C-alpha positions in Angstrom: 86.5 106.5 101.9 85.2 102.9 101.4 87.4 100.2 102.9 87.9 96.4 102.7 88.1 94.7 106.0 89.7 91.2 106.2 89.3 89.4 109.5 90.8 86.0 110.3 90.0 84.0 113.4 92.3 80.9 113.7 90.2 79.5 116.6 86.8 79.8 114.9 85.1 76.6 113.9 82.3 76.3 111.4 79.8 75.7 114.2 80.8 78.9 116.0 80.8 80.9 112.8 77.4 79.7 111.8 76.1 80.5 115.2 77.5 84.0 115.0 75.9 84.5 111.6 72.5 83.4 112.8 72.8 85.8 115.8 74.3 88.8 114.0 73.8 88.4 110.2 70.6 90.2 109.9 71.8 93.1 112.0 74.8 93.9 109.8 72.6 94.3 106.7 70.9 97.3 108.1 73.8 98.8 110.0 74.8 102.3 108.6 77.8 102.1 106.3 77.7 98.4 105.6 78.1 97.2 101.9 78.9 93.5 101.7 80.1 90.5 103.7 81.9 87.4 102.3 83.1 84.5 104.4 84.4 81.0 104.5 85.7 78.5 107.1 88.6 76.2 106.4 91.3 74.3 108.3 92.9 77.6 109.2 89.7 78.9 110.9 87.1 81.5 110.0 87.7 84.3 107.4 85.6 87.3 106.6 86.0 90.0 104.0 83.6 93.0 104.3 83.2 96.3 102.4 82.3 99.3 104.5 81.6 102.9 103.6 84.3 104.1 106.0 86.7 103.0 108.8 84.5 104.9 111.2 81.3 103.0 110.2 83.2 99.7 110.7 84.6 100.8 114.1 81.1 101.7 115.2 79.8 98.2 114.2 82.7 96.5 115.8 82.5 98.4 119.1 78.7 98.3 119.4 77.9 94.8 118.2 80.9 92.5 117.4 83.3 93.1 120.2 80.7 92.3 122.9 79.7 89.1 121.0 83.3 88.0 120.4 84.2 88.5 124.0 81.5 86.0 125.0 82.6 83.5 122.4 86.4 83.8 123.3 87.3 84.4 119.7 90.6 86.1 118.8 90.5 88.0 115.5 93.3 89.5 113.4 92.0 92.3 111.2 93.5 94.2 108.2 92.2 97.3 106.5 92.6 98.5 102.9 91.2 101.7 101.5 89.3 101.2 98.2 90.0 103.4 95.2 87.0 102.2 93.2 83.8 100.3 94.0 81.7 99.0 91.1 78.4 97.4 91.9 76.2 95.2 89.7 73.2 97.1 88.5 69.7 95.6 88.5 
């Protein structure tokens, strides 16, 4: 079942976020189960919303790629999951 993943990192600056995107952004686009990534950085820290094919696909990405990188950056992330009932994508 497709899911929305919302992650918030209160201690993530724009510089740290941009560094993580330059390091990991291309890898997520080809990772099995990934659909979309939306993000912003504001005074409250870094925020990410992603769409994944399943919770299992996200967990695999998190365990294999993100967790090791975040541990090195000393970033604390709060994550919420919401199952999606419908996904409609732009055609063309």
